[in-house]
N, C-alpha and C positions, 0 to 999 in steps of 0.2 A: 337679075338680083336685087334690083332697085325697090322701093318700098315695101321692104321685108327686113325682119328681125332674123338671122340667121343663128340657129343653136351651135357652139362651139368655139374654140378657142380662135380669138380674133386674129393672132399672127398667122395663122393656118387659113384663115377665112379670106384676110383682105388679100393673100396672095392670088385669090380669084378673080380681084378687081382690076379693070383696065389700068395703067400708067395713065396719068394727068385726066383722072374721071371727075375726082372730086373738086368741089369749090371750098368747100367749108368743113373741119373738123370742129366739133366740141364734143370735149371729153372730160371724164373725172375719172382718174385710174384710183384702182383701189389704194389705200393711204397706207397699208400694211401695219396695222395696229389692230390686229385682231377682231377688228369687227365680226359681228355673226352674220356673214354672208350663208346662203342656203348651202352653195356646193363649191365655196373657193376658200381655200385657208388663206387667211389675210394675215401670216405671220412667216412670210418667206426668210431668210437669212437676207440680210442688208444687198449682198454682193449680189444674190440671185435675184432679187427684188430688181435691183438697178439693170442687169442683163437683160430681163424680162420686159421692162419699161424702153431699155435701148432697140430691142427688135421692133417693139409696137412703132415706136417714132420713125424708124426707118422704113416701114411701110406706108406710113402714113405719107412721109415725105414724096415717097413714090407715086400713089395713088392722085396725091394733089395736083392740080393745074398749076401752069408757071405763077399764075396770080394767086394762088389759093394760098388761104389762110388756115393756122390751127390753134384752137383755144384751150388751153390746158388747165382745168381748176384742179387747184391743191393746196392744203394748210399746212403750215409748220406743225409738226408733231412735238407733244410735251418731252418726248424720249429722245427726240432728234430735230433740235432746231434748223438744221440745215437740209432738212430733207426736199423743200420746196425748191431749193436753189441747186440741189444736186439733179434734180428734176429738171430745170432748165438748162444746165449744161449738157445732160443727155441730148436733149433736144437741139441744142446745137452741134454735137458731135455728130448727130444725125444729118446736119446740112441747114438748120433752120434757123434764120434771122429773128432775134427777140426785138419785137417792134416795141410792143409796152407791156408794163405789169398794171393791169387793173386790178383794184382793190375791191372785194365784193363784202362791203361793210354791211353787217347784220343789225338792225336796230333790235333785235330779239336775241341777244347772243345766250347759249348756254351757261351758266354761272358755275365756277369751280371754287370749292371750300379749299384754299389753300393759302397758306403764307408765304411762298416762295415764288409765285407767279401772278400776273394781273389776269383777269379774264379776255379771253380771246374772243375778239368781237367781228374779226375779218378773215377773209381767205382770200388767195392770190388767185387769178385768172391771168395766167401767161398768154400773150398773143404773140405767135409765130409767123413767120411768112417764108413761103420757099425761094422767093427772090424779092429784090427790093421794087419792083415792080407788081405790086400786090392789088388786090382789088379794096376799096376803102371808099366809103360813102358816109363823112361823118354825119350829114343831116339826116341821113336814113332814121338816125336815134337822135336827133336834136331835141333840145327842150326848148319850151316856149320863153320867148323873153317876155319881162313882165311889162314892159313900157311899149311894144309893138305887136305885131303880129307874124315877126320874122322868128326864125329859130336860130339858136346859138349852139355852138357845140358842147355836148357833154363831156363832163370832166371823166377822168379814168379810176373816179371812186363811184361805185354803183350802190347806192342803196336798196337794198331787196330784202324784205324778212326771210329769213330760214325757215323751212318746212317745221311744223311743230310735230310735237310727240304723236299727237292723236292723227296727224296727216301721215307719218310714217307708219303707224299701226296700220291703218287704213288702208295704205297702198301695200303693205306685207314687205316693205324694204327700208332697210337699215340708216341707208346714205343716198338722201336724192336731194338733186338743188332744186329749185323752184323752176317753173318754166320761164319766169322773164328772163333769168340767165341767159339760156341759149337763143332766147328771140332775141335778145339786144345782139348777142355776137352774129347771129345769122343775118339779120338786117344790115349790119355794119359792112359786111364784106360778101353779099352775095345779092343774087337776083332772082324773081320769082323762074322755076323750071329748072333750077340749080341742083347740085346733088349737094348733100348733107352728110356726113360719117359722124357716128359713134362708134367707136370698137369696143366700148363698155356701157352698152346701153342700157341695162339696169332694167328699170320698170317705165323705159321709153320714153322719158322726159324730152330727149333731143329730136326724137321723131316726131311726136307731139308739137313741140315747136315749128319745124319745119313742114308738118302737115298745114297748122293753122296760117303760115306765111306762104304756102303754095308751092314750096319747094319738094324736090324728091328727097328719099331718105335712105341709107341703109346704115346696118348695124350688126353687131354680133353681141351675144350673149350664152355665157355656159349654162345657166341656170333655166331649166324649163317653165319651174314656176314664176318667175320674173317675166319670161316672155308671154307668159298668159296674162300678166298682169298689164304689162305694156300692151297687147293686143285689144285686151277690154277697155282701158283707157283710149288706145286710138280708134275704137267704134265709136265710143264718146262722142269724140272729135268729130267723126263723119256724120253722126246722125245730127249734132247741134248744128253742122253746117248747112244741112238738109233743110232743117226747119224754116 
């Protein structure tokens, strides 16, 4: 099943993965805000949405190694400012420890014309661990010191530009995070050869990050068109590595 993006429901698909076989999960579940996905209705009743995420997190917990880590990117939504925190609590109920709350800060946010709220320029990346003995190498994503050749620990505010409208259009997917985001997560908590999982693979960004970093990947996606896009993007990475 490795180094493949499997078509189908992620909860059912993950049941085919062995327990304790994945080192890192990097994912961004649907936000349930009626985004125009190709084959998924992003407008479930809120209780149904939470029940679905609970099942996803339970399977993620099972397949992770004892030192495994799960990163979940999600944003509070304007119609429900508690959605991200509800999501974190669902992961806790599945057995996870919340290790850190990383803020993905976007220098190029989408501006909203509203008199009642500020422009949202960040999203959460929750870092969960299966146990307190989780894999963690802070210098794998260290930043250079100004006055020496040493590395210093990166903060939990990550400044990464979001994908532009033209990029969304060219990739044919309405909700993608930039490849730099899963790259940082993968470097932080895994080694070469480890397996990386994304239950909501979309256009394949997590798989691309894993491939660039010499990790194995496995993912699930219900939309055949997104899988085709992901395979095309992965082929580009493969060809670049051969040049």
